[in-house]
KEMI-435526 format. One record per atom (N, C-alpha, C): residue number from 1; x, y negated, z. Coordinates in nm, 3 decimals, always signed. Each point is the difference from the previous one (the first is absolute). Example, Ala and Ser with C-alpha at 12.3 -4.5 7.8 and 13.67 -1.06 7.14 Angstrom:
2
{k: 1 u: +1.319 v: +0.569 w: +0.780} $
{k: 1 u: -0.089 v: -0.119 w: +0.000} $
{k: 1 u: +0.090 v: -0.120 w: +0.000} $
{k: 2 u: -0.035 v: -0.105 w: -0.072} $
{k: 2 u: +0.082 v: -0.119 w: +0.006} $
{k: 2 u: -0.077 v: -0.109 w: +0.073} $
//
This chain:
152
{k: 1 u: -0.141 v: -4.569 w: +8.683} $
{k: 1 u: +0.003 v: -0.145 w: +0.009} $
{k: 1 u: -0.120 v: -0.043 w: +0.086} $
{k: 2 u: +0.024 v: -0.091 w: +0.094} $
{k: 2 u: -0.112 v: -0.044 w: +0.083} $
{k: 2 u: -0.093 v: -0.091 w: -0.079} $
{k: 3 u: -0.121 v: -0.019 w: +0.054} $
{k: 3 u: -0.104 v: -0.073 w: -0.073} $
{k: 3 u: +0.040 v: -0.143 w: -0.034} $
{k: 4 u: +0.071 v: -0.067 w: +0.090} $
{k: 4 u: +0.040 v: -0.138 w: -0.027} $
{k: 4 u: +0.090 v: -0.007 w: -0.124} $
{k: 5 u: +0.096 v: +0.091 w: -0.008} $
{k: 5 u: +0.089 v: +0.003 w: -0.116} $
{k: 5 u: -0.076 v: +0.036 w: -0.128} $
{k: 6 u: -0.096 v: +0.091 w: +0.011} $
{k: 6 u: -0.081 v: +0.038 w: -0.115} $
{k: 6 u: -0.074 v: -0.121 w: -0.053} $
{k: 7 u: -0.064 v: -0.077 w: +0.090} $
{k: 7 u: -0.076 v: -0.118 w: -0.042} $
{k: 7 u: +0.090 v: -0.106 w: -0.062} $
{k: 8 u: +0.114 v: -0.024 w: +0.063} $
{k: 8 u: +0.092 v: -0.101 w: -0.054} $
{k: 8 u: +0.045 v: +0.041 w: -0.140} $
{k: 9 u: +0.043 v: +0.124 w: -0.014} $
{k: 9 u: +0.047 v: +0.051 w: -0.130} $
{k: 9 u: -0.113 v: -0.003 w: -0.103} $
{k: 10 u: -0.117 v: +0.046 w: +0.038} $
{k: 10 u: -0.113 v: +0.009 w: -0.093} $
{k: 10 u: -0.039 v: -0.137 w: -0.054} $
{k: 11 u: +0.002 v: -0.099 w: +0.085} $
{k: 11 u: -0.042 v: -0.134 w: -0.042} $
{k: 11 u: +0.114 v: -0.075 w: -0.069} $
{k: 12 u: +0.120 v: +0.013 w: +0.052} $
{k: 12 u: +0.111 v: -0.076 w: -0.057} $
{k: 12 u: +0.043 v: +0.046 w: -0.139} $
{k: 13 u: -0.009 v: +0.127 w: -0.028} $
{k: 13 u: +0.045 v: +0.049 w: -0.132} $
{k: 13 u: -0.074 v: -0.071 w: -0.113} $
{k: 14 u: -0.134 v: +0.003 w: -0.006} $
{k: 14 u: -0.065 v: -0.070 w: -0.112} $
{k: 14 u: +0.016 v: -0.152 w: +0.006} $
{k: 15 u: -0.002 v: -0.057 w: +0.121} $
{k: 15 u: +0.013 v: -0.146 w: +0.011} $
{k: 15 u: +0.138 v: -0.047 w: -0.046} $
{k: 16 u: +0.104 v: +0.067 w: +0.045} $
{k: 16 u: +0.137 v: -0.040 w: -0.039} $
{k: 16 u: +0.022 v: +0.023 w: -0.149} $
{k: 17 u: -0.041 v: +0.115 w: -0.051} $
{k: 17 u: +0.018 v: +0.026 w: -0.143} $
{k: 17 u: -0.078 v: -0.100 w: -0.084} $
{k: 18 u: -0.123 v: -0.031 w: +0.042} $
{k: 18 u: -0.078 v: -0.102 w: -0.071} $
{k: 18 u: +0.068 v: -0.135 w: +0.005} $
{k: 19 u: +0.059 v: -0.034 w: +0.114} $
{k: 19 u: +0.073 v: -0.126 w: +0.014} $
{k: 19 u: +0.122 v: -0.006 w: -0.090} $
{k: 20 u: +0.071 v: +0.111 w: -0.011} $
{k: 20 u: +0.117 v: +0.006 w: -0.087} $
{k: 20 u: -0.041 v: -0.022 w: -0.145} $
{k: 21 u: -0.107 v: +0.067 w: -0.042} $
{k: 21 u: -0.049 v: -0.019 w: -0.137} $
{k: 21 u: -0.044 v: -0.145 w: -0.019} $
{k: 22 u: -0.065 v: -0.057 w: +0.100} $
{k: 22 u: -0.040 v: -0.141 w: -0.008} $
{k: 22 u: +0.118 v: -0.091 w: -0.021} $
{k: 23 u: +0.110 v: +0.028 w: +0.068} $
{k: 23 u: +0.122 v: -0.080 w: -0.019} $
{k: 23 u: +0.057 v: +0.019 w: -0.141} $
{k: 24 u: -0.001 v: +0.123 w: -0.047} $
{k: 24 u: +0.053 v: +0.029 w: -0.134} $
{k: 24 u: -0.078 v: -0.076 w: -0.106} $
{k: 25 u: -0.133 v: +0.002 w: +0.010} $
{k: 25 u: -0.081 v: -0.061 w: -0.106} $
{k: 25 u: -0.016 v: -0.151 w: +0.015} $
{k: 26 u: +0.035 v: -0.055 w: +0.114} $
{k: 26 u: -0.026 v: -0.143 w: +0.026} $
{k: 26 u: +0.064 v: -0.092 w: -0.105} $
{k: 27 u: +0.117 v: +0.036 w: -0.050} $
{k: 27 u: +0.067 v: -0.081 w: -0.103} $
{k: 27 u: -0.071 v: +0.005 w: -0.135} $
{k: 28 u: -0.083 v: +0.101 w: -0.018} $
{k: 28 u: -0.063 v: +0.024 w: -0.131} $
{k: 28 u: -0.149 v: -0.033 w: -0.001} $
{k: 29 u: -0.052 v: -0.049 w: +0.111} $
{k: 29 u: -0.144 v: -0.026 w: +0.012} $
{k: 29 u: -0.043 v: -0.107 w: -0.099} $
{k: 30 u: -0.096 v: +0.035 w: -0.083} $
{k: 30 u: -0.056 v: -0.096 w: -0.095} $
{k: 30 u: -0.152 v: -0.006 w: +0.012} $
{k: 31 u: -0.052 v: +0.046 w: +0.112} $
{k: 31 u: -0.145 v: +0.008 w: +0.020} $
{k: 31 u: -0.070 v: -0.134 w: -0.024} $
{k: 32 u: +0.057 v: -0.107 w: +0.051} $
{k: 32 u: -0.065 v: -0.132 w: -0.012} $
{k: 32 u: -0.001 v: -0.054 w: -0.143} $
{k: 33 u: +0.084 v: +0.055 w: -0.086} $
{k: 33 u: +0.005 v: -0.049 w: -0.139} $
{k: 33 u: -0.083 v: +0.085 w: -0.095} $
{k: 34 u: -0.054 v: +0.110 w: +0.050} $
{k: 34 u: -0.076 v: +0.092 w: -0.085} $
{k: 34 u: -0.145 v: -0.044 w: -0.015} $
{k: 35 u: -0.059 v: +0.032 w: -0.113} $
{k: 35 u: -0.145 v: -0.009 w: -0.014} $
{k: 35 u: -0.057 v: +0.118 w: +0.078} $
{k: 36 u: -0.095 v: -0.028 w: +0.089} $
{k: 36 u: -0.051 v: +0.103 w: +0.089} $
{k: 36 u: -0.151 v: +0.018 w: -0.019} $
{k: 37 u: -0.048 v: +0.121 w: +0.026} $
{k: 37 u: -0.144 v: +0.026 w: -0.013} $
{k: 37 u: -0.078 v: -0.064 w: +0.116} $
{k: 38 u: -0.131 v: -0.010 w: -0.015} $
{k: 38 u: -0.082 v: -0.053 w: +0.109} $
{k: 38 u: +0.023 v: +0.080 w: +0.130} $
{k: 39 u: -0.016 v: -0.065 w: +0.112} $
{k: 39 u: +0.016 v: +0.056 w: +0.134} $
{k: 39 u: +0.145 v: +0.018 w: +0.042} $
{k: 40 u: +0.094 v: -0.047 w: -0.080} $
{k: 40 u: +0.141 v: +0.011 w: +0.037} $
{k: 40 u: +0.028 v: -0.086 w: +0.122} $
{k: 41 u: +0.055 v: +0.061 w: +0.106} $
{k: 41 u: +0.030 v: -0.079 w: +0.120} $
{k: 41 u: +0.128 v: -0.082 w: -0.018} $
{k: 42 u: +0.021 v: -0.100 w: +0.086} $
{k: 42 u: +0.128 v: -0.072 w: -0.005} $
{k: 42 u: +0.115 v: +0.095 w: +0.034} $
{k: 43 u: +0.116 v: -0.030 w: -0.053} $
{k: 43 u: +0.115 v: +0.089 w: +0.015} $
{k: 43 u: +0.038 v: +0.036 w: +0.143} $
{k: 44 u: -0.015 v: -0.094 w: +0.094} $
{k: 44 u: +0.043 v: +0.026 w: +0.138} $
{k: 44 u: -0.082 v: +0.111 w: +0.066} $
{k: 45 u: -0.118 v: +0.028 w: -0.051} $
{k: 45 u: -0.088 v: +0.103 w: +0.058} $
{k: 45 u: +0.063 v: +0.139 w: -0.010} $
{k: 46 u: +0.073 v: +0.024 w: -0.107} $
{k: 46 u: +0.052 v: +0.135 w: -0.025} $
{k: 46 u: +0.094 v: +0.049 w: +0.110} $
{k: 47 u: +0.091 v: -0.084 w: +0.044} $
{k: 47 u: +0.091 v: +0.040 w: +0.107} $
{k: 47 u: -0.073 v: +0.034 w: +0.128} $
{k: 48 u: -0.102 v: -0.078 w: +0.032} $
{k: 48 u: -0.078 v: +0.025 w: +0.122} $
{k: 48 u: -0.075 v: +0.132 w: -0.012} $
{k: 49 u: -0.070 v: +0.017 w: -0.112} $
{k: 49 u: -0.080 v: +0.121 w: -0.019} $
{k: 49 u: +0.088 v: +0.124 w: -0.001} $
{k: 50 u: +0.110 v: -0.004 w: -0.076} $
{k: 50 u: +0.085 v: +0.119 w: -0.007} $
{k: 50 u: +0.062 v: +0.033 w: +0.134} $
{k: 51 u: +0.035 v: -0.099 w: +0.079} $
{k: 51 u: +0.054 v: +0.028 w: +0.133} $
{k: 51 u: -0.104 v: +0.073 w: +0.084} $
{k: 52 u: -0.122 v: -0.048 w: -0.002} $
{k: 52 u: -0.108 v: +0.066 w: +0.075} $
{k: 52 u: -0.020 v: +0.142 w: -0.050} $
{k: 53 u: +0.000 v: +0.018 w: -0.132} $
{k: 53 u: -0.020 v: +0.134 w: -0.056} $
{k: 53 u: +0.114 v: +0.094 w: +0.036} $
{k: 54 u: +0.124 v: -0.050 w: -0.001} $
{k: 54 u: +0.113 v: +0.084 w: +0.039} $
{k: 54 u: -0.009 v: +0.039 w: +0.148} $
{k: 55 u: -0.046 v: -0.092 w: +0.083} $
{k: 55 u: -0.019 v: +0.032 w: +0.142} $
{k: 55 u: -0.108 v: +0.107 w: +0.016} $
{k: 56 u: -0.112 v: -0.016 w: -0.070} $
{k: 56 u: -0.106 v: +0.102 w: +0.005} $
{k: 56 u: +0.049 v: +0.135 w: -0.051} $
{k: 57 u: +0.081 v: -0.005 w: -0.105} $
{k: 57 u: +0.059 v: +0.122 w: -0.054} $
{k: 57 u: +0.083 v: +0.071 w: +0.107} $
{k: 58 u: +0.082 v: -0.079 w: +0.069} $
{k: 58 u: +0.085 v: +0.056 w: +0.106} $
{k: 58 u: -0.081 v: +0.053 w: +0.117} $
{k: 59 u: -0.104 v: -0.072 w: +0.038} $
{k: 59 u: -0.087 v: +0.047 w: +0.110} $
{k: 59 u: -0.066 v: +0.131 w: -0.039} $
{k: 60 u: -0.049 v: +0.006 w: -0.122} $
{k: 60 u: -0.066 v: +0.120 w: -0.050} $
{k: 60 u: +0.093 v: +0.120 w: +0.005} $
{k: 61 u: +0.122 v: -0.020 w: -0.050} $
{k: 61 u: +0.099 v: +0.108 w: +0.002} $
{k: 61 u: +0.038 v: +0.033 w: +0.145} $
{k: 62 u: +0.013 v: -0.103 w: +0.083} $
{k: 62 u: +0.034 v: +0.021 w: +0.140} $
{k: 62 u: -0.103 v: +0.082 w: +0.075} $
{k: 63 u: -0.128 v: -0.021 w: -0.032} $
{k: 63 u: -0.106 v: +0.081 w: +0.062} $
{k: 63 u: +0.023 v: +0.147 w: -0.031} $
{k: 64 u: +0.026 v: +0.029 w: -0.126} $
{k: 64 u: +0.024 v: +0.139 w: -0.039} $
{k: 64 u: +0.124 v: +0.056 w: +0.067} $
{k: 65 u: +0.105 v: -0.081 w: +0.005} $
{k: 65 u: +0.126 v: +0.045 w: +0.058} $
{k: 65 u: -0.013 v: +0.027 w: +0.150} $
{k: 66 u: -0.064 v: -0.090 w: +0.073} $
{k: 66 u: -0.011 v: +0.019 w: +0.145} $
{k: 66 u: -0.091 v: +0.116 w: +0.035} $
{k: 67 u: -0.087 v: +0.040 w: -0.092} $
{k: 67 u: -0.087 v: +0.115 w: +0.023} $
{k: 67 u: +0.057 v: +0.128 w: -0.062} $
{k: 68 u: +0.126 v: -0.009 w: -0.045} $
{k: 68 u: +0.068 v: +0.114 w: -0.062} $
{k: 68 u: -0.077 v: +0.057 w: -0.119} $
{k: 69 u: -0.053 v: -0.090 w: -0.082} $
{k: 69 u: -0.078 v: +0.040 w: -0.118} $
{k: 69 u: +0.076 v: -0.022 w: -0.130} $
{k: 70 u: +0.125 v: -0.037 w: +0.010} $
{k: 70 u: +0.082 v: -0.021 w: -0.119} $
{k: 70 u: +0.049 v: +0.134 w: -0.052} $
{k: 71 u: -0.020 v: +0.023 w: -0.128} $
{k: 71 u: +0.057 v: +0.117 w: -0.065} $
{k: 71 u: +0.064 v: -0.046 w: -0.131} $
{k: 72 u: +0.051 v: +0.094 w: -0.075} $
{k: 72 u: +0.070 v: -0.035 w: -0.125} $
{k: 72 u: -0.093 v: -0.071 w: -0.098} $
{k: 73 u: -0.125 v: +0.044 w: -0.009} $
{k: 73 u: -0.097 v: -0.060 w: -0.092} $
{k: 73 u: -0.027 v: -0.146 w: +0.038} $
{k: 74 u: -0.018 v: -0.026 w: +0.128} $
{k: 74 u: -0.024 v: -0.138 w: +0.048} $
{k: 74 u: +0.122 v: -0.086 w: -0.028} $
{k: 75 u: +0.118 v: +0.049 w: +0.034} $
{k: 75 u: +0.122 v: -0.076 w: -0.025} $
{k: 75 u: +0.017 v: -0.032 w: -0.148} $
{k: 76 u: -0.026 v: +0.099 w: -0.084} $
{k: 76 u: +0.018 v: -0.018 w: -0.144} $
{k: 76 u: -0.090 v: -0.111 w: -0.055} $
{k: 77 u: -0.129 v: +0.006 w: +0.032} $
{k: 77 u: -0.092 v: -0.099 w: -0.055} $
{k: 77 u: +0.024 v: -0.137 w: +0.062} $
{k: 78 u: +0.031 v: -0.005 w: +0.128} $
{k: 78 u: +0.023 v: -0.128 w: +0.067} $
{k: 78 u: +0.122 v: -0.071 w: -0.059} $
{k: 79 u: +0.111 v: +0.071 w: -0.009} $
{k: 79 u: +0.122 v: -0.065 w: -0.049} $
{k: 79 u: -0.003 v: -0.022 w: -0.152} $
{k: 80 u: -0.069 v: +0.087 w: -0.073} $
{k: 80 u: -0.013 v: -0.021 w: -0.144} $
{k: 80 u: -0.080 v: -0.127 w: -0.029} $
{k: 81 u: -0.114 v: -0.017 w: +0.067} $
{k: 81 u: -0.079 v: -0.121 w: -0.024} $
{k: 81 u: +0.076 v: -0.123 w: +0.046} $
{k: 82 u: +0.077 v: +0.012 w: +0.108} $
{k: 82 u: +0.078 v: -0.115 w: +0.048} $
{k: 82 u: +0.106 v: -0.039 w: -0.103} $
{k: 83 u: +0.068 v: +0.097 w: -0.057} $
{k: 83 u: +0.101 v: -0.028 w: -0.103} $
{k: 83 u: -0.064 v: -0.064 w: -0.123} $
{k: 84 u: -0.111 v: +0.057 w: -0.045} $
{k: 84 u: -0.070 v: -0.056 w: -0.116} $
{k: 84 u: -0.045 v: -0.143 w: +0.031} $
{k: 85 u: -0.049 v: -0.022 w: +0.121} $
{k: 85 u: -0.041 v: -0.133 w: +0.044} $
{k: 85 u: +0.116 v: -0.098 w: -0.006} $
{k: 86 u: +0.115 v: +0.039 w: +0.050} $
{k: 86 u: +0.116 v: -0.089 w: +0.007} $
{k: 86 u: +0.060 v: -0.030 w: -0.138} $
{k: 87 u: -0.017 v: +0.091 w: -0.093} $
{k: 87 u: +0.053 v: -0.021 w: -0.135} $
{k: 87 u: -0.088 v: -0.095 w: -0.081} $
{k: 88 u: -0.132 v: +0.001 w: +0.027} $
{k: 88 u: -0.091 v: -0.081 w: -0.081} $
{k: 88 u: +0.040 v: -0.148 w: -0.009} $
{k: 89 u: +0.025 v: -0.072 w: +0.111} $
{k: 89 u: +0.033 v: -0.142 w: -0.016} $
{k: 89 u: +0.130 v: -0.024 w: -0.077} $
{k: 90 u: +0.090 v: +0.095 w: +0.003} $
{k: 90 u: +0.124 v: -0.013 w: -0.077} $
{k: 90 u: -0.033 v: +0.008 w: -0.149} $
{k: 91 u: -0.086 v: +0.095 w: -0.036} $
{k: 91 u: -0.042 v: +0.011 w: -0.139} $
{k: 91 u: -0.074 v: -0.125 w: -0.046} $
{k: 92 u: -0.088 v: -0.051 w: +0.086} $
{k: 92 u: -0.085 v: -0.113 w: -0.036} $
{k: 92 u: +0.076 v: -0.132 w: -0.002} $
{k: 93 u: +0.078 v: -0.028 w: +0.105} $
{k: 93 u: +0.063 v: -0.131 w: +0.013} $
{k: 93 u: +0.143 v: -0.006 w: -0.054} $
{k: 94 u: +0.080 v: +0.102 w: +0.026} $
{k: 94 u: +0.139 v: -0.004 w: -0.043} $
{k: 94 u: +0.010 v: +0.029 w: -0.150} $
{k: 95 u: -0.057 v: +0.112 w: -0.042} $
{k: 95 u: +0.010 v: +0.039 w: -0.140} $
{k: 95 u: -0.109 v: -0.061 w: -0.088} $
{k: 96 u: -0.106 v: -0.051 w: +0.063} $
{k: 96 u: -0.112 v: -0.062 w: -0.073} $
{k: 96 u: -0.068 v: +0.100 w: -0.095} $
{k: 97 u: +0.000 v: +0.126 w: +0.040} $
{k: 97 u: -0.065 v: +0.104 w: -0.078} $
{k: 97 u: -0.147 v: +0.009 w: +0.042} $
{k: 98 u: -0.078 v: -0.096 w: -0.043} $
{k: 98 u: -0.138 v: -0.014 w: +0.049} $
{k: 98 u: -0.088 v: +0.119 w: -0.038} $
{k: 99 u: +0.009 v: +0.046 w: -0.123} $
{k: 99 u: -0.082 v: +0.115 w: -0.040} $
{k: 99 u: +0.046 v: +0.127 w: +0.073} $
{k: 100 u: +0.129 v: +0.025 w: +0.001} $
{k: 100 u: +0.051 v: +0.119 w: +0.070} $
{k: 100 u: -0.033 v: -0.006 w: +0.148} $
{k: 101 u: +0.010 v: -0.119 w: +0.060} $
{k: 101 u: -0.031 v: -0.013 w: +0.142} $
{k: 101 u: -0.149 v: +0.025 w: +0.026} $
{k: 102 u: -0.086 v: -0.030 w: -0.098} $
{k: 102 u: -0.142 v: +0.030 w: +0.014} $
{k: 102 u: -0.022 v: +0.151 w: +0.004} $
{k: 103 u: +0.069 v: +0.071 w: -0.086} $
{k: 103 u: -0.009 v: +0.147 w: +0.001} $
{k: 103 u: +0.057 v: +0.054 w: +0.131} $
{k: 104 u: +0.110 v: -0.059 w: +0.045} $
{k: 104 u: +0.067 v: +0.042 w: +0.125} $
{k: 104 u: -0.093 v: -0.020 w: +0.120} $
{k: 105 u: -0.070 v: -0.113 w: +0.003} $
{k: 105 u: -0.087 v: -0.026 w: +0.116} $
{k: 105 u: -0.124 v: +0.090 w: -0.002} $
{k: 106 u: -0.043 v: +0.041 w: -0.119} $
{k: 106 u: -0.108 v: +0.098 w: -0.007} $
{k: 106 u: +0.047 v: +0.132 w: +0.060} $
{k: 107 u: +0.125 v: +0.037 w: -0.029} $
{k: 107 u: +0.059 v: +0.118 w: +0.065} $
{k: 107 u: -0.002 v: -0.018 w: +0.152} $
{k: 108 u: +0.034 v: -0.119 w: +0.047} $
{k: 108 u: -0.001 v: -0.026 w: +0.144} $
{k: 108 u: -0.141 v: +0.018 w: +0.058} $
{k: 109 u: -0.101 v: -0.050 w: -0.067} $
{k: 109 u: -0.139 v: +0.016 w: +0.047} $
{k: 109 u: -0.032 v: +0.148 w: +0.014} $
{k: 110 u: +0.037 v: +0.079 w: -0.098} $
{k: 110 u: -0.025 v: +0.145 w: +0.005} $
{k: 110 u: +0.072 v: +0.063 w: +0.119} $
{k: 111 u: +0.125 v: -0.039 w: +0.021} $
{k: 111 u: +0.076 v: +0.055 w: +0.113} $
{k: 111 u: -0.058 v: -0.042 w: +0.135} $
{k: 112 u: -0.048 v: -0.123 w: +0.009} $
{k: 112 u: -0.060 v: -0.047 w: +0.125} $
{k: 112 u: -0.130 v: +0.078 w: +0.028} $
{k: 113 u: -0.078 v: +0.024 w: -0.103} $
{k: 113 u: -0.122 v: +0.082 w: +0.018} $
{k: 113 u: +0.038 v: +0.138 w: +0.049} $
{k: 114 u: +0.100 v: +0.060 w: -0.063} $
{k: 114 u: +0.047 v: +0.134 w: +0.042} $
{k: 114 u: +0.050 v: -0.004 w: +0.144} $
{k: 115 u: +0.073 v: -0.105 w: +0.036} $
{k: 115 u: +0.051 v: -0.013 w: +0.137} $
{k: 115 u: -0.117 v: -0.009 w: +0.099} $
{k: 116 u: -0.099 v: -0.080 w: -0.033} $
{k: 116 u: -0.115 v: -0.015 w: +0.089} $
{k: 116 u: -0.071 v: +0.135 w: +0.019} $
{k: 117 u: -0.017 v: +0.074 w: -0.107} $
{k: 117 u: -0.063 v: +0.132 w: +0.009} $
{k: 117 u: +0.083 v: +0.093 w: +0.089} $
{k: 118 u: +0.130 v: +0.003 w: -0.022} $
{k: 118 u: +0.087 v: +0.087 w: +0.080} $
{k: 118 u: +0.002 v: -0.043 w: +0.147} $
{k: 119 u: +0.006 v: -0.131 w: +0.024} $
{k: 119 u: -0.003 v: -0.050 w: +0.137} $
{k: 119 u: -0.134 v: +0.035 w: +0.066} $
{k: 120 u: -0.108 v: -0.013 w: -0.074} $
{k: 120 u: -0.134 v: +0.026 w: +0.053} $
{k: 120 u: -0.011 v: +0.144 w: +0.051} $
{k: 121 u: +0.062 v: +0.090 w: -0.071} $
{k: 121 u: -0.004 v: +0.141 w: +0.041} $
{k: 121 u: +0.072 v: +0.024 w: +0.133} $
{k: 122 u: +0.092 v: -0.091 w: +0.033} $
{k: 122 u: +0.076 v: +0.012 w: +0.124} $
{k: 122 u: -0.060 v: -0.084 w: +0.113} $
{k: 123 u: -0.038 v: -0.125 w: -0.034} $
{k: 123 u: -0.051 v: -0.093 w: +0.101} $
{k: 123 u: -0.079 v: -0.111 w: -0.071} $
{k: 124 u: -0.126 v: -0.009 w: +0.031} $
{k: 124 u: -0.088 v: -0.095 w: -0.070} $
{k: 124 u: +0.045 v: -0.145 w: +0.017} $
{k: 125 u: +0.040 v: -0.039 w: +0.121} $
{k: 125 u: +0.041 v: -0.138 w: +0.023} $
{k: 125 u: +0.120 v: -0.038 w: -0.086} $
{k: 126 u: +0.096 v: +0.091 w: -0.011} $
{k: 126 u: +0.119 v: -0.030 w: -0.082} $
{k: 126 u: -0.040 v: -0.021 w: -0.146} $
{k: 127 u: -0.103 v: +0.068 w: -0.045} $
{k: 127 u: -0.050 v: -0.019 w: -0.137} $
{k: 127 u: -0.075 v: -0.132 w: -0.012} $
{k: 128 u: -0.087 v: -0.029 w: +0.095} $
{k: 128 u: -0.080 v: -0.124 w: -0.006} $
{k: 128 u: +0.090 v: -0.124 w: +0.003} $
{k: 129 u: +0.111 v: +0.007 w: +0.069} $
{k: 129 u: +0.092 v: -0.115 w: +0.006} $
{k: 129 u: +0.062 v: -0.031 w: -0.136} $
{k: 130 u: -0.011 v: +0.093 w: -0.094} $
{k: 130 u: +0.057 v: -0.021 w: -0.133} $
{k: 130 u: -0.102 v: -0.056 w: -0.100} $
{k: 131 u: -0.125 v: -0.013 w: +0.040} $
{k: 131 u: -0.103 v: -0.055 w: -0.089} $
{k: 131 u: +0.033 v: -0.143 w: -0.045} $
{k: 132 u: +0.045 v: -0.090 w: +0.091} $
{k: 132 u: +0.038 v: -0.134 w: -0.048} $
{k: 132 u: +0.114 v: +0.004 w: -0.103} $
{k: 133 u: +0.093 v: +0.091 w: +0.018} $
{k: 133 u: +0.110 v: +0.018 w: -0.095} $
{k: 133 u: -0.054 v: +0.040 w: -0.136} $
{k: 134 u: -0.091 v: +0.096 w: -0.002} $
{k: 134 u: -0.060 v: +0.043 w: -0.126} $
{k: 134 u: -0.074 v: -0.115 w: -0.067} $
{k: 135 u: -0.081 v: -0.072 w: +0.076} $
{k: 135 u: -0.078 v: -0.111 w: -0.057} $
{k: 135 u: +0.091 v: -0.109 w: -0.054} $
{k: 136 u: +0.106 v: -0.033 w: +0.074} $
{k: 136 u: +0.093 v: -0.104 w: -0.046} $
{k: 136 u: +0.075 v: +0.048 w: -0.124} $
{k: 137 u: +0.036 v: +0.126 w: -0.005} $
{k: 137 u: +0.073 v: +0.053 w: -0.115} $
{k: 137 u: -0.089 v: +0.000 w: -0.124} $
{k: 138 u: -0.127 v: +0.029 w: +0.018} $
{k: 138 u: -0.095 v: -0.008 w: -0.113} $
{k: 138 u: -0.011 v: -0.146 w: -0.046} $
{k: 139 u: -0.009 v: -0.093 w: +0.095} $
{k: 139 u: -0.004 v: -0.143 w: -0.034} $
{k: 139 u: +0.129 v: -0.042 w: -0.070} $
{k: 140 u: +0.114 v: +0.047 w: +0.048} $
{k: 140 u: +0.128 v: -0.031 w: -0.063} $
{k: 140 u: +0.007 v: +0.057 w: -0.141} $
{k: 141 u: -0.065 v: +0.113 w: -0.023} $
{k: 141 u: -0.007 v: +0.058 w: -0.134} $
{k: 141 u: -0.077 v: -0.093 w: -0.093} $
{k: 142 u: -0.112 v: -0.051 w: +0.047} $
{k: 142 u: -0.078 v: -0.099 w: -0.076} $
{k: 142 u: +0.086 v: -0.122 w: -0.032} $
{k: 143 u: +0.072 v: -0.052 w: +0.101} $
{k: 143 u: +0.085 v: -0.117 w: -0.022} $
{k: 143 u: +0.110 v: +0.030 w: -0.102} $
{k: 144 u: +0.063 v: +0.116 w: +0.014} $
{k: 144 u: +0.108 v: +0.039 w: -0.091} $
{k: 144 u: -0.050 v: +0.007 w: -0.144} $
{k: 145 u: -0.112 v: +0.066 w: -0.019} $
{k: 145 u: -0.056 v: +0.013 w: -0.136} $
{k: 145 u: -0.040 v: -0.137 w: -0.052} $
{k: 146 u: -0.061 v: -0.082 w: +0.086} $
{k: 146 u: -0.038 v: -0.135 w: -0.041} $
{k: 146 u: +0.119 v: -0.084 w: -0.040} $
{k: 147 u: +0.107 v: +0.006 w: +0.078} $
{k: 147 u: +0.121 v: -0.076 w: -0.032} $
{k: 147 u: +0.058 v: +0.050 w: -0.132} $
{k: 148 u: +0.002 v: +0.129 w: -0.019} $
{k: 148 u: +0.051 v: +0.055 w: -0.127} $
{k: 148 u: -0.081 v: -0.055 w: -0.117} $
{k: 149 u: -0.133 v: +0.008 w: +0.008} $
{k: 149 u: -0.084 v: -0.043 w: -0.111} $
{k: 149 u: +0.008 v: -0.151 w: -0.026} $
{k: 150 u: +0.013 v: -0.077 w: +0.106} $
{k: 150 u: -0.001 v: -0.146 w: -0.013} $
{k: 150 u: +0.137 v: -0.060 w: -0.035} $
{k: 151 u: +0.106 v: +0.081 w: +0.006} $
{k: 151 u: +0.135 v: -0.054 w: -0.022} $
{k: 151 u: +0.077 v: +0.074 w: -0.108} $
{k: 152 u: -0.069 v: +0.068 w: -0.089} $
{k: 152 u: +0.067 v: +0.075 w: -0.108} $
{k: 152 u: +0.060 v: -0.095 w: -0.100} $
//
């Protein structure tokens, strides 16, 4: 596959999948009605931030792919964390499983750390591009736990 196709595929996969999940959960969004912990951003921020993070995720994967650094281990951790990521908002917003979604997002944090470590071994830049994702996911974990505690 030529580099242009690699970049398009790498970036579009997480962005499109994230968009599909966003459409699925949009009917169930209750963020504005929840009691939220301090530092909770307004709801519109999430779509912007996640789009940027999905783009960075795709760029990071694209770097590895264009340098022929993708192997089974990289594919496994990348797609596993992406699947766990995409399931979290469904658990949180559709099913309203706030406690379970808190546990789920902690799993996501662990997988993102593992992904960053694995990416770092292949290409430092691809790993560094995932630092905002890790930081936002840790922040989202705080928000999830706060929402759970404040809305029991």
